[in-house]
PDB file of N, CA, C and O in Angstrom:
ATOM      1  N   UNK A   1       0.842  -1.174   0.000  1.00  0.00           N
ATOM      2  CA  UNK A   1       0.000   0.000   0.000  1.00  0.00           C
ATOM      3  C   UNK A   1       0.892   1.242   0.000  1.00  0.00           C
ATOM      4  O   UNK A   1       1.972   1.234   0.589  1.00  0.00           O
ATOM      5  N   UNK A   2       0.450   2.278  -0.643  1.00  0.00           N
ATOM      6  CA  UNK A   2       1.184   3.540  -0.675  1.00  0.00           C
ATOM      7  C   UNK A   2       0.693   4.469   0.420  1.00  0.00           C
ATOM      8  O   UNK A   2      -0.493   4.496   0.749  1.00  0.00           O
ATOM      9  N   UNK A   3       1.626   5.231   0.979  1.00  0.00           N
ATOM     10  CA  UNK A   3       1.298   6.229   1.994  1.00  0.00           C
ATOM     11  C   UNK A   3       1.948   7.540   1.582  1.00  0.00           C
ATOM     12  O   UNK A   3       3.112   7.568   1.181  1.00  0.00           O
ATOM     13  N   UNK A   4       1.186   8.626   1.682  1.00  0.00           N
ATOM     14  CA  UNK A   4       1.745   9.944   1.409  1.00  0.00           C
ATOM     15  C   UNK A   4       2.613  10.379   2.587  1.00  0.00           C
ATOM     16  O   UNK A   4       2.230  10.215   3.746  1.00  0.00           O
ATOM     17  N   UNK A   5       3.764  10.927   2.287  1.00  0.00           N
ATOM     18  CA  UNK A   5       4.724  11.367   3.302  1.00  0.00           C
ATOM     19  C   UNK A   5       4.700  12.881   3.521  1.00  0.00           C
ATOM     20  O   UNK A   5       5.684  13.452   3.992  1.00  0.00           O
ATOM     21  N   UNK A   6       3.612  13.519   3.190  1.00  0.00           N
ATOM     22  CA  UNK A   6       3.561  14.981   3.233  1.00  0.00           C
ATOM     23  C   UNK A   6       3.883  15.515   4.629  1.00  0.00           C
ATOM     24  O   UNK A   6       4.688  16.437   4.762  1.00  0.00           O
ATOM     25  N   UNK A   7       3.273  14.954   5.660  1.00  0.00           N
ATOM     26  CA  UNK A   7       3.518  15.445   7.016  1.00  0.00           C
ATOM     27  C   UNK A   7       4.967  15.219   7.435  1.00  0.00           C
ATOM     28  O   UNK A   7       5.554  16.051   8.126  1.00  0.00           O
ATOM     29  N   UNK A   8       5.539  14.096   7.020  1.00  0.00           N
ATOM     30  CA  UNK A   8       6.947  13.819   7.317  1.00  0.00           C
ATOM     31  C   UNK A   8       7.860  14.856   6.664  1.00  0.00           C
ATOM     32  O   UNK A   8       8.789  15.369   7.287  1.00  0.00           O
ATOM     33  N   UNK A   9       7.577  15.150   5.406  1.00  0.00           N
ATOM     34  CA  UNK A   9       8.395  16.120   4.663  1.00  0.00           C
ATOM     35  C   UNK A   9       8.267  17.508   5.282  1.00  0.00           C
ATOM     36  O   UNK A   9       9.256  18.229   5.413  1.00  0.00           O
ATOM     37  N   UNK A  10       7.039  17.882   5.664  1.00  0.00           N
ATOM     38  CA  UNK A  10       6.845  19.178   6.312  1.00  0.00           C
ATOM     39  C   UNK A  10       7.677  19.276   7.594  1.00  0.00           C
ATOM     40  O   UNK A  10       8.305  20.301   7.859  1.00  0.00           O
ATOM     41  N   UNK A  11       7.673  18.211   8.376  1.00  0.00           N
ATOM     42  CA  UNK A  11       8.450  18.204   9.618  1.00  0.00           C
ATOM     43  C   UNK A  11       9.950  18.319   9.321  1.00  0.00           C
ATOM     44  O   UNK A  11      10.666  19.062   9.993  1.00  0.00           O
ATOM     45  N   UNK A  12      10.414  17.584   8.319  1.00  0.00           N
ATOM     46  CA  UNK A  12      11.830  17.642   7.944  1.00  0.00           C
ATOM     47  C   UNK A  12      12.238  19.052   7.518  1.00  0.00           C
ATOM     48  O   UNK A  12      13.361  19.491   7.766  1.00  0.00           O
ATOM     49  N   UNK A  13      11.310  19.747   6.877  1.00  0.00           N
ATOM     50  CA  UNK A  13      11.606  21.088   6.361  1.00  0.00           C
ATOM     51  C   UNK A  13      11.198  22.203   7.321  1.00  0.00           C
ATOM     52  O   UNK A  13      11.302  23.384   6.991  1.00  0.00           O
ATOM     53  N   UNK A  14      10.735  21.820   8.509  1.00  0.00           N
ATOM     54  CA  UNK A  14      10.297  22.797   9.521  1.00  0.00           C
ATOM     55  C   UNK A  14       9.182  23.714   9.022  1.00  0.00           C
ATOM     56  O   UNK A  14       9.183  24.915   9.290  1.00  0.00           O
ATOM     57  N   UNK A  15       8.236  23.131   8.296  1.00  0.00           N
ATOM     58  CA  UNK A  15       7.049  23.857   7.847  1.00  0.00           C
ATOM     59  C   UNK A  15       5.833  23.254   8.537  1.00  0.00           C
ATOM     60  O   UNK A  15       5.860  22.113   8.999  1.00  0.00           O
ATOM     61  N   UNK A  16       4.777  24.038   8.594  1.00  0.00           N
ATOM     62  CA  UNK A  16       3.537  23.559   9.206  1.00  0.00           C
ATOM     63  C   UNK A  16       2.538  23.129   8.136  1.00  0.00           C
ATOM     64  O   UNK A  16       2.657  23.478   6.961  1.00  0.00           O
ATOM     65  N   UNK A  17       1.567  22.374   8.577  1.00  0.00           N
ATOM     66  CA  UNK A  17       0.468  21.966   7.701  1.00  0.00           C
ATOM     67  C   UNK A  17      -0.282  23.208   7.210  1.00  0.00           C
ATOM     68  O   UNK A  17      -0.697  23.270   6.053  1.00  0.00           O
ATOM     69  N   UNK A  18      -0.449  24.182   8.083  1.00  0.00           N
ATOM     70  CA  UNK A  18      -1.124  25.422   7.706  1.00  0.00           C
ATOM     71  C   UNK A  18      -0.353  26.154   6.609  1.00  0.00           C
ATOM     72  O   UNK A  18      -0.952  26.670   5.665  1.00  0.00           O
ATOM     73  N   UNK A  19       0.958  26.199   6.733  1.00  0.00           N
ATOM     74  CA  UNK A  19       1.790  26.835   5.696  1.00  0.00           C
ATOM     75  C   UNK A  19       1.535  26.186   4.342  1.00  0.00           C
ATOM     76  O   UNK A  19       1.337  26.881   3.345  1.00  0.00           O
ATOM     77  N   UNK A  20       1.539  24.856   4.302  1.00  0.00           N
ATOM     78  CA  UNK A  20       1.312  24.154   3.042  1.00  0.00           C
ATOM     79  C   UNK A  20      -0.096  24.399   2.521  1.00  0.00           C
ATOM     80  O   UNK A  20      -0.292  24.593   1.321  1.00  0.00           O
ATOM     81  N   UNK A  21      -1.075  24.392   3.417  1.00  0.00           N
ATOM     82  CA  UNK A  21      -2.467  24.656   3.025  1.00  0.00           C
ATOM     83  C   UNK A  21      -2.573  26.000   2.302  1.00  0.00           C
ATOM     84  O   UNK A  21      -3.237  26.093   1.269  1.00  0.00           O
ATOM     85  N   UNK A  22      -1.932  27.031   2.826  1.00  0.00           N
ATOM     86  CA  UNK A  22      -1.978  28.348   2.197  1.00  0.00           C
ATOM     87  C   UNK A  22      -1.313  28.344   0.824  1.00  0.00           C
ATOM     88  O   UNK A  22      -1.729  29.089  -0.063  1.00  0.00           O
ATOM     89  N   UNK A  23      -0.293  27.522   0.638  1.00  0.00           N
ATOM     90  CA  UNK A  23       0.418  27.434  -0.637  1.00  0.00           C
ATOM     91  C   UNK A  23      -0.387  26.684  -1.698  1.00  0.00           C
ATOM     92  O   UNK A  23      -0.290  26.986  -2.888  1.00  0.00           O
ATOM     93  N   UNK A  24      -1.185  25.701  -1.259  1.00  0.00           N
ATOM     94  CA  UNK A  24      -1.851  24.781  -2.183  1.00  0.00           C
ATOM     95  C   UNK A  24      -3.089  25.354  -2.864  1.00  0.00           C
ATOM     96  O   UNK A  24      -3.427  24.914  -3.963  1.00  0.00           O
ATOM     97  N   UNK A  25      -3.765  26.301  -2.265  1.00  0.00           N
ATOM     98  CA  UNK A  25      -4.966  26.892  -2.858  1.00  0.00           C
ATOM     99  C   UNK A  25      -6.056  25.836  -3.093  1.00  0.00           C
ATOM    100  O   UNK A  25      -6.634  25.759  -4.177  1.00  0.00           O
ATOM    101  N   UNK A  26      -6.324  25.029  -2.068  1.00  0.00           N
ATOM    102  CA  UNK A  26      -7.399  24.032  -2.080  1.00  0.00           C
ATOM    103  C   UNK A  26      -8.360  24.351  -0.945  1.00  0.00           C
ATOM    104  O   UNK A  26      -8.027  25.117  -0.040  1.00  0.00           O
ATOM    105  N   UNK A  27      -9.557  23.761  -0.992  1.00  0.00           N
ATOM    106  CA  UNK A  27     -10.434  23.880   0.169  1.00  0.00           C
ATOM    107  C   UNK A  27      -9.772  23.143   1.320  1.00  0.00           C
ATOM    108  O   UNK A  27      -9.035  22.181   1.100  1.00  0.00           O
ATOM    109  N   UNK A  28     -10.028  23.589   2.555  1.00  0.00           N
ATOM    110  CA  UNK A  28      -9.378  22.943   3.689  1.00  0.00           C
ATOM    111  C   UNK A  28      -9.798  21.482   3.802  1.00  0.00           C
ATOM    112  O   UNK A  28      -8.982  20.628   4.147  1.00  0.00           O
ATOM    113  N   UNK A  29     -11.054  21.192   3.516  1.00  0.00           N
ATOM    114  CA  UNK A  29     -11.550  19.816   3.600  1.00  0.00           C
ATOM    115  C   UNK A  29     -10.780  18.905   2.650  1.00  0.00           C
ATOM    116  O   UNK A  29     -10.330  17.835   3.060  1.00  0.00           O
ATOM    117  N   UNK A  30     -10.621  19.301   1.399  1.00  0.00           N
ATOM    118  CA  UNK A  30      -9.883  18.485   0.431  1.00  0.00           C
ATOM    119  C   UNK A  30      -8.405  18.394   0.787  1.00  0.00           C
ATOM    120  O   UNK A  30      -7.799  17.328   0.677  1.00  0.00           O
ATOM    121  N   UNK A  31      -7.833  19.505   1.211  1.00  0.00           N
ATOM    122  CA  UNK A  31      -6.434  19.511   1.609  1.00  0.00           C
ATOM    123  C   UNK A  31      -6.204  18.552   2.775  1.00  0.00           C
ATOM    124  O   UNK A  31      -5.268  17.752   2.750  1.00  0.00           O
ATOM    125  N   UNK A  32      -7.053  18.633   3.791  1.00  0.00           N
ATOM    126  CA  UNK A  32      -6.883  17.808   4.976  1.00  0.00           C
ATOM    127  C   UNK A  32      -7.036  16.320   4.654  1.00  0.00           C
ATOM    128  O   UNK A  32      -6.295  15.491   5.183  1.00  0.00           O
ATOM    129  N   UNK A  33      -7.983  15.984   3.800  1.00  0.00           N
ATOM    130  CA  UNK A  33      -8.141  14.580   3.375  1.00  0.00           C
ATOM    131  C   UNK A  33      -6.890  14.072   2.672  1.00  0.00           C
ATOM    132  O   UNK A  33      -6.448  12.949   2.913  1.00  0.00           O
ATOM    133  N   UNK A  34      -6.330  14.890   1.816  1.00  0.00           N
ATOM    134  CA  UNK A  34      -5.137  14.494   1.073  1.00  0.00           C
ATOM    135  C   UNK A  34      -3.950  14.301   2.022  1.00  0.00           C
ATOM    136  O   UNK A  34      -3.267  13.279   1.961  1.00  0.00           O
ATOM    137  N   UNK A  35      -3.710  15.263   2.881  1.00  0.00           N
ATOM    138  CA  UNK A  35      -2.570  15.217   3.787  1.00  0.00           C
ATOM    139  C   UNK A  35      -2.709  14.083   4.802  1.00  0.00           C
ATOM    140  O   UNK A  35      -1.715  13.470   5.192  1.00  0.00           O
ATOM    141  N   UNK A  36      -3.932  13.808   5.224  1.00  0.00           N
ATOM    142  CA  UNK A  36      -4.177  12.761   6.222  1.00  0.00           C
ATOM    143  C   UNK A  36      -4.264  11.370   5.613  1.00  0.00           C
ATOM    144  O   UNK A  36      -4.393  10.386   6.341  1.00  0.00           O
ATOM    145  N   UNK A  37      -4.197  11.274   4.295  1.00  0.00           N
ATOM    146  CA  UNK A  37      -4.275   9.979   3.632  1.00  0.00           C
ATOM    147  C   UNK A  37      -5.676   9.399   3.611  1.00  0.00           C
ATOM    148  O   UNK A  37      -5.844   8.182   3.546  1.00  0.00           O
ATOM    149  N   UNK A  38      -6.677  10.254   3.664  1.00  0.00           N
ATOM    150  CA  UNK A  38      -8.072   9.816   3.691  1.00  0.00           C
ATOM    151  C   UNK A  38      -8.744   9.932   2.324  1.00  0.00           C
ATOM    152  O   UNK A  38      -9.971   9.952   2.238  1.00  0.00           O
ATOM    153  N   UNK A  39      -7.964  10.006   1.275  1.00  0.00           N
ATOM    154  CA  UNK A  39      -8.518  10.096  -0.069  1.00  0.00           C
ATOM    155  C   UNK A  39      -8.009   8.926  -0.898  1.00  0.00           C
ATOM    156  O   UNK A  39      -6.931   8.391  -0.642  1.00  0.00           O
ATOM    157  N   UNK A  40      -8.790   8.541  -1.882  1.00  0.00           N
ATOM    158  CA  UNK A  40      -8.376   7.419  -2.733  1.00  0.00           C
ATOM    159  C   UNK A  40      -7.793   7.898  -4.057  1.00  0.00           C
ATOM    160  O   UNK A  40      -7.316   7.092  -4.856  1.00  0.00           O
ATOM    161  N   UNK A  41      -7.831   9.217  -4.290  1.00  0.00           N
ATOM    162  CA  UNK A  41      -7.255   9.745  -5.528  1.00  0.00           C
ATOM    163  C   UNK A  41      -6.747  11.168  -5.299  1.00  0.00           C
ATOM    164  O   UNK A  41      -7.279  11.926  -4.487  1.00  0.00           O
ATOM    165  N   UNK A  42      -5.697  11.496  -6.050  1.00  0.00           N
ATOM    166  CA  UNK A  42      -5.128  12.844  -6.002  1.00  0.00           C
ATOM    167  C   UNK A  42      -4.871  13.274  -7.441  1.00  0.00           C
ATOM    168  O   UNK A  42      -4.296  12.524  -8.230  1.00  0.00           O
ATOM    169  N   UNK A  43      -5.294  14.466  -7.768  1.00  0.00           N
ATOM    170  CA  UNK A  43      -5.099  14.968  -9.119  1.00  0.00           C
ATOM    171  C   UNK A  43      -3.611  15.176  -9.388  1.00  0.00           C
ATOM    172  O   UNK A  43      -2.855  15.580  -8.505  1.00  0.00           O
ATOM    173  N   UNK A  44      -3.209  14.893 -10.622  1.00  0.00           N
ATOM    174  CA  UNK A  44      -1.814  15.111 -11.021  1.00  0.00           C
ATOM    175  C   UNK A  44      -1.404  16.558 -10.783  1.00  0.00           C
ATOM    176  O   UNK A  44      -0.272  16.835 -10.385  1.00  0.00           O
ATOM    177  N   UNK A  45      -2.319  17.464 -11.028  1.00  0.00           N
ATOM    178  CA  UNK A  45      -2.062  18.887 -10.819  1.00  0.00           C
ATOM    179  C   UNK A  45      -1.655  19.152  -9.365  1.00  0.00           C
ATOM    180  O   UNK A  45      -0.748  19.944  -9.108  1.00  0.00           O
ATOM    181  N   UNK A  46      -2.324  18.491  -8.419  1.00  0.00           N
ATOM    182  CA  UNK A  46      -2.004  18.687  -7.001  1.00  0.00           C
ATOM    183  C   UNK A  46      -0.686  18.020  -6.622  1.00  0.00           C
ATOM    184  O   UNK A  46       0.054  18.549  -5.793  1.00  0.00           O
ATOM    185  N   UNK A  47      -0.383  16.873  -7.212  1.00  0.00           N
ATOM    186  CA  UNK A  47       0.915  16.246  -6.976  1.00  0.00           C
ATOM    187  C   UNK A  47       2.036  17.148  -7.485  1.00  0.00           C
ATOM    188  O   UNK A  47       3.075  17.280  -6.838  1.00  0.00           O
ATOM    189  N   UNK A  48       1.826  17.763  -8.632  1.00  0.00           N
ATOM    190  CA  UNK A  48       2.834  18.654  -9.190  1.00  0.00           C
ATOM    191  C   UNK A  48       3.022  19.884  -8.302  1.00  0.00           C
ATOM    192  O   UNK A  48       4.152  20.325  -8.090  1.00  0.00           O
ATOM    193  N   UNK A  49       1.922  20.441  -7.780  1.00  0.00           N
ATOM    194  CA  UNK A  49       2.019  21.571  -6.857  1.00  0.00           C
ATOM    195  C   UNK A  49       2.804  21.183  -5.612  1.00  0.00           C
ATOM    196  O   UNK A  49       3.680  21.923  -5.166  1.00  0.00           O
ATOM    197  N   UNK A  50       2.484  20.016  -5.053  1.00  0.00           N
ATOM    198  CA  UNK A  50       3.192  19.536  -3.865  1.00  0.00           C
ATOM    199  C   UNK A  50       4.689  19.412  -4.140  1.00  0.00           C
ATOM    200  O   UNK A  50       5.519  19.833  -3.335  1.00  0.00           O
ATOM    201  N   UNK A  51       5.011  18.833  -5.279  1.00  0.00           N
ATOM    202  CA  UNK A  51       6.402  18.629  -5.664  1.00  0.00           C
ATOM    203  C   UNK A  51       7.136  19.962  -5.745  1.00  0.00           C
ATOM    204  O   UNK A  51       8.260  20.095  -5.261  1.00  0.00           O
ATOM    205  N   UNK A  52       6.494  20.936  -6.354  1.00  0.00           N
ATOM    206  CA  UNK A  52       7.127  22.252  -6.506  1.00  0.00           C
ATOM    207  C   UNK A  52       7.269  22.973  -5.172  1.00  0.00           C
ATOM    208  O   UNK A  52       8.333  23.512  -4.867  1.00  0.00           O
ATOM    209  N   UNK A  53       6.217  22.986  -4.389  1.00  0.00           N
ATOM    210  CA  UNK A  53       6.227  23.701  -3.112  1.00  0.00           C
ATOM    211  C   UNK A  53       7.225  23.082  -2.139  1.00  0.00           C
ATOM    212  O   UNK A  53       7.974  23.794  -1.469  1.00  0.00           O
ATOM    213  N   UNK A  54       7.229  21.746  -2.065  1.00  0.00           N
ATOM    214  CA  UNK A  54       8.109  21.056  -1.117  1.00  0.00           C
ATOM    215  C   UNK A  54       9.506  20.806  -1.693  1.00  0.00           C
ATOM    216  O   UNK A  54      10.383  20.288  -1.002  1.00  0.00           O
ATOM    217  N   UNK A  55       9.703  21.174  -2.947  1.00  0.00           N
ATOM    218  CA  UNK A  55      10.994  21.027  -3.629  1.00  0.00           C
ATOM    219  C   UNK A  55      11.539  19.600  -3.496  1.00  0.00           C
ATOM    220  O   UNK A  55      12.648  19.371  -3.013  1.00  0.00           O
ATOM    221  N   UNK A  56      10.715  18.660  -3.943  1.00  0.00           N
ATOM    222  CA  UNK A  56      11.105  17.254  -3.916  1.00  0.00           C
ATOM    223  C   UNK A  56      10.572  16.572  -5.169  1.00  0.00           C
ATOM    224  O   UNK A  56       9.840  17.184  -5.947  1.00  0.00           O
ATOM    225  N   UNK A  57      10.929  15.330  -5.364  1.00  0.00           N
ATOM    226  CA  UNK A  57      10.401  14.594  -6.506  1.00  0.00           C
ATOM    227  C   UNK A  57       9.054  13.985  -6.121  1.00  0.00           C
ATOM    228  O   UNK A  57       8.743  13.852  -4.938  1.00  0.00           O
ATOM    229  N   UNK A  58       8.276  13.623  -7.103  1.00  0.00           N
ATOM    230  CA  UNK A  58       6.988  12.980  -6.843  1.00  0.00           C
ATOM    231  C   UNK A  58       7.209  11.694  -6.054  1.00  0.00           C
ATOM    232  O   UNK A  58       6.421  11.370  -5.165  1.00  0.00           O
ATOM    233  N   UNK A  59       8.264  10.966  -6.367  1.00  0.00           N
ATOM    234  CA  UNK A  59       8.565   9.725  -5.652  1.00  0.00           C
ATOM    235  C   UNK A  59       8.837   9.949  -4.175  1.00  0.00           C
ATOM    236  O   UNK A  59       8.558   9.072  -3.358  1.00  0.00           O
ATOM    237  N   UNK A  60       9.380  11.116  -3.814  1.00  0.00           N
ATOM    238  CA  UNK A  60       9.640  11.431  -2.409  1.00  0.00           C
ATOM    239  C   UNK A  60       8.353  11.608  -1.614  1.00  0.00           C
ATOM    240  O   UNK A  60       8.357  11.497  -0.389  1.00  0.00           O
ATOM    241  N   UNK A  61       7.257  11.883  -2.307  1.00  0.00           N
ATOM    242  CA  UNK A  61       5.982  12.116  -1.631  1.00  0.00           C
ATOM    243  C   UNK A  61       5.328  10.827  -1.140  1.00  0.00           C
ATOM    244  O   UNK A  61       4.401  10.871  -0.331  1.00  0.00           O
ATOM    245  N   UNK A  62       5.806   9.681  -1.624  1.00  0.00           N
ATOM    246  CA  UNK A  62       5.170   8.400  -1.305  1.00  0.00           C
ATOM    247  C   UNK A  62       6.144   7.437  -0.645  1.00  0.00           C
ATOM    248  O   UNK A  62       7.356   7.514  -0.847  1.00  0.00           O
ATOM    249  N   UNK A  63       5.589   6.532   0.145  1.00  0.00           N
ATOM    250  CA  UNK A  63       6.361   5.403   0.652  1.00  0.00           C
ATOM    251  C   UNK A  63       5.472   4.174   0.602  1.00  0.00           C
ATOM    252  O   UNK A  63       4.252   4.268   0.743  1.00  0.00           O
ATOM    253  N   UNK A  64       6.089   3.028   0.401  1.00  0.00           N
ATOM    254  CA  UNK A  64       5.366   1.758   0.361  1.00  0.00           C
ATOM    255  C   UNK A  64       5.325   1.215   1.782  1.00  0.00           C
ATOM    256  O   UNK A  64       6.351   1.157   2.460  1.00  0.00           O
ATOM    257  N   UNK A  65       4.131   0.813   2.235  1.00  0.00           N
ATOM    258  CA  UNK A  65       3.972   0.237   3.566  1.00  0.00           C
ATOM    259  C   UNK A  65       3.464  -1.190   3.433  1.00  0.00           C
ATOM    260  O   UNK A  65       2.992  -1.605   2.375  1.00  0.00           O
ATOM    261  N   UNK A  66       3.568  -1.920   4.516  1.00  0.00           N
ATOM    262  CA  UNK A  66       3.086  -3.306   4.547  1.00  0.00           C
ATOM    263  C   UNK A  66       1.627  -3.388   4.969  1.00  0.00           C
ATOM    264  O   UNK A  66       1.067  -4.481   5.058  1.00  0.00           O
ATOM    265  N   UNK A  67       1.010  -2.250   5.228  1.00  0.00           N
ATOM    266  CA  UNK A  67      -0.387  -2.233   5.676  1.00  0.00           C
ATOM    267  C   UNK A  67      -1.300  -2.791   4.610  1.00  0.00           C
ATOM    268  O   UNK A  67      -1.188  -2.440   3.435  1.00  0.00           O
ATOM    269  N   UNK A  68      -2.204  -3.660   5.022  1.00  0.00           N
ATOM    270  CA  UNK A  68      -3.199  -4.222   4.116  1.00  0.00           C
ATOM    271  C   UNK A  68      -4.560  -3.707   4.564  1.00  0.00           C
ATOM    272  O   UNK A  68      -5.062  -4.147   5.599  1.00  0.00           O
ATOM    273  N   UNK A  69      -5.184  -2.775   3.810  1.00  0.00           N
ATOM    274  CA  UNK A  69      -6.432  -2.159   4.251  1.00  0.00           C
ATOM    275  C   UNK A  69      -7.590  -3.141   4.378  1.00  0.00           C
ATOM    276  O   UNK A  69      -8.599  -2.815   5.002  1.00  0.00           O
ATOM    277  N   UNK A  70      -7.469  -4.325   3.807  1.00  0.00           N
ATOM    278  CA  UNK A  70      -8.570  -5.285   3.851  1.00  0.00           C
ATOM    279  C   UNK A  70      -8.517  -6.191   5.068  1.00  0.00           C
ATOM    280  O   UNK A  70      -9.404  -7.026   5.245  1.00  0.00           O
ATOM    281  N   UNK A  71      -7.504  -6.050   5.910  1.00  0.00           N
ATOM    282  CA  UNK A  71      -7.395  -6.892   7.102  1.00  0.00           C
ATOM    283  C   UNK A  71      -8.157  -6.290   8.257  1.00  0.00           C
ATOM    284  O   UNK A  71      -8.179  -6.862   9.347  1.00  0.00           O
TER     285      UNK A  71
END
């Protein structure tokens, strides 16, 4: 399963979730779902924004976990 590392990256860069929210120009509800991993899809446009704002590659935004959501 894939997990978004947005909160980890923010912590590494000493930025807050609020700072990123202001940069992303999304509704807070959609932003919070994305950052919390509560969404099943993310638009390519938003991945590109994240990549640019956090100055990382798209691959850095994700990590593979052993979690099986069906268990």
